[in-house]
C-alpha positions in Angstrom: 237.0 -22.6 125.0 238.5 -25.5 126.9 240.3 -28.1 124.9 238.8 -31.6 124.9 240.7 -34.1 127.1 242.6 -36.9 125.3 241.0 -40.2 125.8 243.0 -42.7 128.0 244.5 -45.7 126.2 242.4 -48.8 126.7 243.7 -51.1 129.3 244.4 -54.0 126.9 246.6 -51.8 124.8 248.7 -50.8 127.8 249.0 -54.4 128.8 250.3 -55.4 125.4 252.8 -52.6 125.4 254.0 -53.6 128.8 254.5 -57.2 127.7 256.4 -56.1 124.6 258.8 -53.9 126.6 259.4 -56.7 129.0 260.2 -59.1 126.1 262.7 -56.7 124.5 264.5 -56.3 127.8 264.8 -60.0 128.1 266.2 -60.4 124.6 268.8 -57.7 125.2 269.9 -59.5 128.4 270.2 -62.8 126.7 272.1 -61.3 123.8 274.5 -59.7 126.2 275.0 -63.0 128.0 275.7 -64.8 124.7 278.2 -62.0 123.7 280.0 -62.5 127.0 280.2 -66.3 126.5 281.8 -65.8 123.1 284.3 -63.3 124.5 285.3 -65.7 127.2 286.1 -68.5 124.8 289.8 -69.6 124.8 291.8 -68.3 121.9 294.3 -70.4 119.9 297.9 -70.5 121.0 299.8 -67.8 119.1 302.8 -68.6 116.9 306.2 -67.4 117.7 307.2 -64.0 116.4 309.6 -61.2 117.2 309.6 -59.9 120.7 310.3 -56.4 122.1 313.9 -55.7 123.0 314.5 -55.8 126.8 316.0 -52.4 127.5 314.6 -52.2 131.0 316.7 -50.5 133.6 316.2 -51.0 137.4 312.9 -49.4 138.4 310.9 -48.7 141.5 309.3 -51.7 143.3 306.2 -53.1 141.7 303.9 -55.8 143.1 304.6 -58.7 140.9 302.7 -61.4 142.8 299.1 -60.5 141.9 297.3 -63.3 139.9 293.8 -64.0 138.9 291.9 -65.6 141.8 290.7 -69.1 141.6 293.8 -70.9 140.3 293.0 -74.6 139.8 294.8 -76.9 142.2 297.5 -79.1 140.6 297.1 -82.9 140.8 298.5 -84.5 144.0 302.1 -85.5 143.2 305.2 -85.7 145.3 307.0 -82.3 145.4 310.5 -83.7 145.9 312.1 -86.1 143.4 315.5 -85.8 141.7 314.6 -85.7 138.1 317.7 -84.1 136.6 321.1 -85.4 135.6 323.1 -82.3 134.6 326.7 -82.9 133.6 329.5 -80.5 134.5 330.0 -77.9 131.9 332.9 -75.5 131.4 330.3 -72.9 130.5 328.7 -73.2 133.9 326.4 -75.7 135.4 322.8 -75.5 136.5 322.1 -76.5 140.1 321.0 -80.1 140.7 317.2 -80.1 140.6 315.4 -81.9 143.4 311.8 -81.0 142.5 309.3 -83.0 140.5 309.4 -81.5 137.0 306.0 -83.0 136.0 304.3 -81.3 138.9 306.2 -78.1 138.3 305.2 -78.1 134.6 301.5 -78.5 135.6 301.7 -75.6 138.0 303.5 -73.4 135.4 300.7 -74.1 132.9 298.1 -73.1 135.5 300.0 -69.9 136.4 300.3 -69.1 132.6 296.5 -69.6 132.2 295.9 -67.1 134.9 298.3 -64.5 133.6 297.0 -64.9 130.0 293.5 -64.2 131.3 294.6 -60.9 132.7 295.6 -59.7 129.2 298.8 -58.1 130.4 300.2 -55.6 127.9 304.0 -55.3 127.4 304.5 -52.2 129.6 307.8 -52.0 131.4 306.6 -49.4 134.0 304.0 -51.9 135.2 306.4 -54.8 135.4 304.8 -56.4 132.4 307.8 -56.6 130.0 309.6 -59.9 129.6 311.7 -59.6 132.7 308.7 -58.4 134.7 306.6 -61.4 133.6 309.5 -63.6 134.7 309.3 -62.1 138.2 305.5 -62.6 138.3 305.9 -66.3 137.5 308.9 -66.6 139.9 306.8 -65.2 142.7 303.7 -67.2 141.9 305.5 -70.6 141.6 306.7 -70.2 145.2 303.1 -69.8 146.4 301.7 -72.6 144.3 304.4 -75.2 145.0 305.1 -75.2 148.7 308.6 -76.7 148.5 309.8 -73.9 146.2 308.5 -71.4 148.7 310.7 -72.7 151.5 313.1 -69.9 152.0 315.4 -72.1 154.0 316.0 -74.3 150.9 315.7 -71.9 147.9 316.3 -68.3 146.9 315.6 -66.2 143.9 316.5 -63.0 142.1 314.9 -59.8 143.5 312.6 -57.6 141.4 314.0 -54.4 142.8 317.7 -55.4 142.5 317.6 -57.8 139.5 315.1 -56.0 137.3 316.2 -56.6 133.7 317.0 -59.9 131.9 320.8 -59.3 132.1 320.7 -58.7 135.9 318.6 -61.9 136.3 321.1 -63.9 134.2 324.0 -62.5 136.3 322.3 -63.4 139.5 321.9 -67.0 138.4 325.5 -67.1 137.2 326.7 -65.8 140.6 324.7 -68.4 142.4 326.0 -71.4 140.3 322.7 -72.1 138.6 323.5 -70.9 135.0 324.6 -72.6 131.8 325.9 -70.8 128.7 324.6 -72.4 125.6 327.4 -72.7 122.9 325.5 -75.4 121.0 321.8 -75.5 121.4 321.4 -78.9 119.7 323.9 -80.5 122.1 322.3 -78.8 125.1 318.6 -79.5 124.1 318.0 -82.0 126.9 318.9 -79.4 129.6 315.6 -77.7 128.6 312.9 -78.9 131.0 309.7 -77.4 132.6 310.9 -74.6 134.9 313.9 -73.8 132.8 314.6 -70.1 132.4 315.7 -69.5 128.8 317.7 -66.4 127.7 317.9 -65.1 124.2 320.3 -62.8 122.3 319.8 -59.7 120.3 317.6 -60.0 117.2 319.3 -61.4 114.1 322.7 -61.7 115.8 324.7 -65.0 116.0 327.3 -65.7 118.6 330.1 -68.1 119.3 332.6 -68.5 122.1 330.0 -66.9 124.4 331.1 -65.5 127.8 329.1 -64.1 130.7 330.6 -60.7 130.0 329.2 -60.8 126.5 325.8 -61.8 127.8 325.3 -59.5 130.8 327.8 -56.6 130.7 328.4 -57.0 134.5 328.2 -53.9 136.5 326.4 -52.0 133.8 323.7 -54.5 132.6 322.9 -52.4 129.5 323.4 -53.0 125.8 326.5 -51.3 124.5 328.1 -52.0 121.2 330.0 -55.1 122.5 328.4 -56.6 125.6 325.0 -57.0 127.2 323.7 -59.3 124.5 320.9 -60.9 126.4 317.7 -59.4 125.0 314.8 -61.6 126.1 313.8 -64.0 128.9 311.1 -66.6 129.2 310.2 -69.7 131.3 309.6 -73.2 129.8 306.3 -74.7 130.7 306.3 -77.9 128.6 308.7 -80.0 126.5 308.2 -82.5 123.7 310.6 -85.4 123.1 311.2 -87.8 120.2 311.3 -91.6 120.5 314.9 -91.4 121.5 314.1 -89.2 124.5 315.6 -86.0 123.0 313.9 -82.6 123.3 312.6 -81.5 119.9 310.2 -78.7 121.0 309.2 -76.7 124.0 306.5 -74.2 125.1 307.4 -71.1 127.1 305.5 -68.3 128.9 306.8 -64.7 128.4 306.0 -61.1 128.0 306.0 -60.9 124.2 305.7 -57.5 122.6 303.6 -54.4 122.3 301.3 -56.1 119.8 300.5 -59.2 122.0 299.6 -59.8 125.6 301.8 -61.9 127.8 301.2 -65.6 126.8 302.7 -68.9 126.0 304.2 -69.6 122.6 304.8 -73.1 121.2 307.0 -72.6 118.1 310.4 -73.2 119.7 311.7 -76.0 117.5 315.0 -77.6 116.8 315.3 -75.5 113.6 315.5 -76.3 109.9 316.1 -80.0 109.3 314.0 -81.1 112.2 310.5 -79.6 112.2 311.7 -77.4 109.3 309.8 -74.4 110.3 310.8 -71.2 108.5 310.7 -69.1 111.7 313.1 -71.4 113.5 316.2 -69.5 112.4 318.3 -70.6 115.4 317.9 -74.1 116.9 315.6 -73.8 119.9 315.7 -70.0 119.6 312.9 -67.5 119.8 311.9 -66.4 116.3 315.2 -64.8 115.2 316.9 -64.7 118.5 319.6 -67.2 119.5 319.2 -69.3 122.6 322.3 -68.3 124.7 321.8 -69.5 128.3 319.7 -71.6 130.6 318.9 -71.7 134.4 316.5 -73.5 136.7 313.9 -71.1 138.0 314.7 -72.3 141.6 318.2 -72.0 143.1 319.1 -74.1 146.2 320.8 -72.4 149.1 
């Protein structure tokens, strides 16, 4: 005996189901869009904390110039203005700066925003450790600020030859654009947007600092005595008191394996000023002493 055929669903039922399915799909899409909007929100600036030790040896070339597309243009300001007045120092002297530091600071903030958006993990092999992030910024600032990209006027450390923070410091020292910091409070006003800041080993305090102590020339590695530079960053902004003295600065750097490369803001003048518990060394990085300074650009 043939089985009876199942009756077809009435048209109005099919129409209702179709509308329901369409509505669910729309809700899912809107929910996804809302989720994306929340994920794209800007996160608060992280506080300072310990960074990874820079143990990077020279590595194979890595493209360090890639940045997120669509960098916002900096306001129209003159590129060339002498804004520095660096005194001669027995511990070395940074080169006389001839670029507009306000414009440079704005460009460095825009570059930092782009790099932060990429969520770069602290991976040495990808050029994303502290010295690798320095090289990315160094390459990008030459593209974003035309005067600094003029190879007839300025030159810079090479990623392939000056890979780690000690090699970078030695390059600046050899090219007369390096200042050893014996007293961070006394040297505070040498810190400006575009200053490359170098820090010592975690929890170590130094006096009578020399270039050999900092870089271990010819070896550029940490041994028991020399090669004390452990970390590198670039200043993006400074804060001054009513007397015009620097009391705080922001810096962009590759931080550690727990945090993406980003700016940190907790670089104070130490206990007695802002009185923050994490400012163990004046103008240091968490528990790392500020040991040297350089301008990111070096005139030829």
